[in-house]
DOMIPA-209762 format. One record per residue (C-alpha): residue in three letters; x, y, z. Coordinates in pm, whole numbers, plus 50000, padded with zeros to 5 digits. Each point is the difference from the previous one (the first is absolute). Example, Ala and Ser with C-alpha at 12.3 -4.5 7.8 and 13.67 -1.06 7.14 Angstrom:
2
ALA512304955050780
SER501375034449934
***
This chain:
418
MET056865395966505
THR497505013750218
LYS499455037150019
THR498985023950301
THR497725023449968
ASP498745031150198
ARG502874994050259
ASN499665014650377
LEU502895021549997
ILE501625018750238
VAL502905022549919
GLY502815015150278
LEU502645025149979
ASP502795005750231
ILE501745033849877
GLY503184999950222
THR503635017750010
THR501564980649770
LYS497194972449846
VAL496825005249855
ALA498104966350042
VAL496394993349822
LEU498374964450065
VAL496774990749863
GLY498154971250159
GLU497544979449906
VAL497254989550280
LEU499554965249983
PRO496804981050080
ASP501324987850302
GLY501135029550117
GLU503734999149939
ILE502095023249782
ASN501514994049669
ILE502405023949896
VAL499945001649631
GLY501705032649947
LEU503235017550082
GLY501345031849933
THR503265015850133
HIS501715030049925
ALA503245018550164
ALA497965030250185
ARG501185035549920
GLY498895032650196
MET498704983050322
ASP501875004850372
LYS499194988650298
GLY496244995149899
GLY499475033249849
VAL500185012849644
ASN502905023749880
ASP499804993149654
LEU496234998149889
GLU501514993749598
SER502194974150102
VAL497824978850208
VAL497145000549711
LYS502404984849794
SER501374974850219
LEU496794989350102
GLN498574997749566
ARG502724976049966
ALA499334978150311
VAL495754997849865
ASP501064996449684
GLU501864970850111
ALA497294984350194
GLU497355006849736
MET501994981049756
MET500654970250244
ALA496284996850127
ASP498395010449627
CYS497605022650175
HIS499195041049986
ILE501425008750379
SER497405028150083
THR499445000950413
VAL502954992750227
PHE500194993350407
LEU503325026750037
GLY502354997750271
ILE501185031550246
SER502565007750219
GLY501915029450090
ARG501065017450346
HIS496415021549972
ILE497964964750112
GLU498725006050340
CYS498124978550241
ARG497504998950292
ASN498194980050231
GLU496425010250037
LYS496684992550203
GLY496595003949934
MET496754992350172
VAL496724996549897
PRO496274984650102
ILE499024970149852
SER497065008649802
ASP497974961150034
GLU500284977250290
GLU502824981449764
VAL502885015049819
THR499385008049634
GLN502695009349726
GLU498495033750020
ASP501365001750364
VAL503024988349863
ASP500305029649776
ASN499185025850226
VAL502404991550333
ILE502714997449705
HIS498575036249843
THR500015016350323
ALA503284984350088
LYS502085011049695
SER498125039950022
VAL502775009950177
ARG501415037549850
LEU503024993049796
PRO502425030349864
GLU498455015749725
GLU502844987849743
HIS499144962450106
ARG497344975249888
VAL499344965150126
LEU501684965049812
HIS498394978350238
VAL497694993750269
LEU500774965150184
PRO497954986650282
GLN502204983150253
GLU497374984650221
TYR496205011450125
SER498295001550373
ILE496524992050105
ASP499125017450368
TYR502774982250208
GLN501034975749772
GLU503535004649789
GLY501964985749770
ILE497384989549750
LYS501104999449638
ASN496644993549837
PRO497225019250194
ILE496954992149691
GLY497364981450178
LEU500645003750381
SER497975021750205
GLY500805030150208
VAL498815036450107
ARG503165018249853
MET503074989749772
GLY503525011849995
ALA502824997049748
LYS503685005050004
VAL501255008249650
HIS503495006649829
LEU500025026849747
ILE502725005249735
THR499995035549883
CYS502515016149709
HIS500555033649856
ASN497335009249774
ASP502765013749746
MET502484976550005
ALA497294970849918
ARG498535025149721
ASN503434999849877
ILE500214963149950
GLU496864999449889
LYS500205021449696
CYS502834984549888
VAL497964966249957
GLU497215019949831
ARG502425016549758
VAL499874963249859
GLY497104995149963
LEU498904981350295
LYS497405004150274
VAL501454996850390
ASP497404973650144
GLN501125006250372
LEU503175013750161
ILE501694969950248
PHE503005004550254
SER502714984749860
ALA500284982050316
LEU496654988150093
ALA500254986649606
SER503444981250071
SER498464984550286
TYR496814984949794
ALA503264983649850
VAL501974986050229
LEU498635001250356
THR497984968750162
GLU496915000350228
ASP501804984550262
GLU502745030249995
LYS497555026350021
GLU498204983150264
LEU503234992350237
GLY501355037249894
VAL502765008249720
CYS501255026149818
VAL500395000749616
VAL502985021449865
ASP499995011149649
ILE503475012349918
GLY499715015149677
SER502625022149812
GLY498545033250157
THR498544987150249
MET499074976950277
ASP496294995650097
LEU498694984050326
ALA497004981750106
VAL499534985150337
PHE497274973750041
THR498764990250364
GLY497224978750086
GLY498844992949633
ALA499545041549953
LEU502445030049854
ARG501105018050277
PHE502615027049846
THR501225006949678
LYS503735019749907
VAL501645010549722
ILE503925007850048
PRO501915021049721
TYR502624978950020
ALA500494968249770
GLY502474982249785
ASN501335026949826
ALA502015009950308
VAL501764968849936
THR500755004049629
SER501115037250074
ASP502724986650208
ILE501274974849790
ALA500555027149764
TYR501745025150202
ALA501624973450194
PHE501574982949614
GLY499615029849817
THR497564979249751
PRO497075014349827
PRO496924995250170
VAL498544975449724
ASP502494979450050
ALA500615003050371
GLU495684985650022
ALA501414971349742
ILE503004994650267
LYS497395002250293
VAL497984974349868
ARG502244974749872
TYR502494999050230
GLY498475020050318
CYS499994984850355
ALA498495014850312
LEU502124982250209
GLY503875001649975
ARG500844964350191
LEU497794977749720
VAL502285015349731
SER503024983149919
LYS503325015250009
GLU501184979949642
ASP497295015849843
THR501085027949754
ILE497285026649754
GLU500825021149742
VAL499325038050053
PRO498985021249662
SER501825033050050
VAL499455034149861
GLY501165022449753
GLY501214970449751
ARG501904989050264
PRO501014962250028
ALA497554974550226
ARG501824990850334
SER499834969250212
LEU498965002250378
GLN499114973250255
ARG496654997650051
GLN500304999850327
THR501095035049999
LEU496405009749841
ALA498324983750263
GLU501695020850257
VAL498335027849818
ILE496634986549951
GLU499624987950346
PRO499965030950194
ARG497425016649767
TYR497864968250020
SER500335000050393
GLU499105038550034
LEU497024996449755
LEU498724967650218
GLY500945018550311
MET497615028349885
VAL497294973949998
HIS500804985850297
ASP499425038050174
GLU496955001749850
LEU499064967150128
GLN500875007150345
ARG497975027950015
VAL496884988649845
GLN500194968650254
ASN500215026250257
GLU496785020349902
LEU498304965949982
ARG500534991350319
ALA499005035550073
GLN496794991149862
GLY499594966750119
VAL500044981549636
LYS502074972550030
HIS503135008749850
GLN502644968649934
LEU501494990049713
ALA499994959450058
ALA500244998249626
GLY503035017850003
VAL500725023949676
VAL499284995549594
LEU502285016449773
THR499085008449649
GLY500405022549693
GLY503025001949778
ALA502555003450235
ALA499164975050230
GLN501554976149707
ILE503355006850132
GLU502234968450163
GLY500604998950361
ILE497005028850073
VAL498344971550225
GLU502564994450244
CYS500605034449956
ALA496425009350120
GLU499894972250299
GLN502815015550222
ILE498505036349963
PHE496524987050056
GLN500814968750220
SER496784986049855
GLN499504976349704
VAL499765014649683
ARG499754984349650
VAL499745014749619
GLY496645003649845
GLU499184987949654
PRO496495000749852
MET497674972050100
ASN497004985349874
VAL500335010949615
ARG500174978849676
GLY501095002749637
LEU503585020849968
THR501074988450365
ASP503845000049866
TYR500115036549907
VAL497605013950319
GLN501084978050291
ALA502095022750126
PRO499945027550292
ALA500915023049681
PHE496444999249892
SER498094993450332
THR498305037149959
ALA498614990849662
VAL498594965450098
GLY498555013250290
LEU498345025449857
LEU498264971849784
GLN499094981350271
TYR498415034750195
GLY498465003349669
LYS498244970450021
MET498815002750308
HIS498685031049976
GLN498875007249672
GLY498534959449930
MET499964991949658
GLY498915023849830
VAL503245022549902
ARG499465018549663
ASP501724991949729
ALA499464988649649
SER499084967249896
VAL503234981049872
LYS500404960949854
THR502844986650003
SER501854961449995
VAL502334987250183
GLY501904991749725
GLY500195037349923
LEU500465010350367
PHE503414981850000
LYS500765012849661
ARG500025031350140
LEU501504999450295
SER502984982449797
THR500005030449763
TRP499745029350300
LEU503164980850170
ARG501894999549650
GLY499175038249994
GLU498294995049646
PHE497135022850042
***
């Protein structure tokens, strides 16, 4: 057996409302990410991206981290951490600086970006991301990479994503309580975009919608650049709640019914299909038509997607006013755990009047059978983001393992023998 040592590891941590996911990825010599460790656990203490019970979050997080460490045979010390919540805000800003020499240098680029991001923020907010959109030199606009070009003055347009400092600190505190260091906080929809979007889609214009349990995270790209981000604090849990109240079934069972039998478009369901719905208080389970379930689910999904549609209409009007190419020619990409329901593409196409697809993580190897699903888009995207922005030097301990050992631990983990 060949052993690998001193692997270049990146760890992504996605703490959602209902699930904690930890992924350990090894950056291969060809630049691709090989996922060697996975840990998931039901989340407790999170709601709509915010911490409402620190101890419960820490316990859920510890279990997921332990599983990932066991499978990857490594000690996790730092993570790229996803963040969401209604406190996330965005703004587009501009900066202008004189070019110091005859040609634009990296220092000039750094200076103009620094100027663009030097805007007054509310005291309680901090900057998460400064993402360049395009540059201009004198009278030439729409420059993607200005280094080496000649001119007198250079301008830059950037997209700023900010978050509430205390909300971010609370989620960082949970991670630190299990002995980990946060390498960087990344907005969840931005992370998901790294996992599910192609460069062509970003260039043509696309909106990625990460539909989780507590929030829907939006990111709009046009001309290859991020133009808009938004968090809507309503998502899959609203559907689960509707099912629980409509059929008098416990929320845990309502979630299971939604995942297994749910459909976002009633006309796709056969009238002959029936399902067993558990009751509360020791009452016997009932048999109901699956179409009845779809009649409960469809209006809520239509409402949720309608919120996204209204937001996109507003954003496109703003971009049009700014003279920015605003068409979403590549349509909408839905991802996240609540995007896995049957019929969501057809339902969304009716609302957006545009092409829609469900996005799954791309360009990864290893445990793809387990993570190549919309529910893991943020976690995989955190690995992709980490690879691009942190390079190969993520600070994890040296590890030694064999291919046989990996599969032995995988089978053990799947049986729950740990």
